[in-house]
Residue, then its C-alpha position, 0 to 999 in steps of 0.5 A: m365305530h370310529d367315535r366309540l372307540t375314540l370314547i372307550y380309549i379316552l375313558q380309559m385314559s381318564v381312569y389312568i390319570h385319575s389312579t395316578i393323581i390319587a397314587f401321587v396324593y397317597f405318596i405325598i401324604k404318607y411322605s409328609e407323615s413320616r418326616i413330620k412323625r419323624i418315622n423312617k420309613p423307606i421311600d421304597e415302602i412308600f412308594k410299593d405302597s402307593i402302586i397298590v393304591f394304584i392298581s386298586t383305584i384302576i380295579g375300583l374304577y373299573i368295578i364302578t364302570l361295571l355297575p348299572s347308573e341310576n340313569e339307566t332304566v331297564p324296561i320291564v317286559v310284561f305280556t299283556d296279549k291274550p295266551n296262544f294257547 
């Protein structure tokens, strides 16, 4: 039980770490783009967009964990015995 909780904790932290990295990269790209194109986009607006990217990434990664992976095989249940009726 303890190992399973540790694994769940590690996976959750991994989601937050990945989401933070993706949001940070998004922030850097948008900030650089606004400076290169000389668009005076406020940093608050870029930060707000980065928060939306962070939340969207968490939701997207959560949905991915709900989908069955290619390695999971669902056994097909087939009745092969003689019927009881």
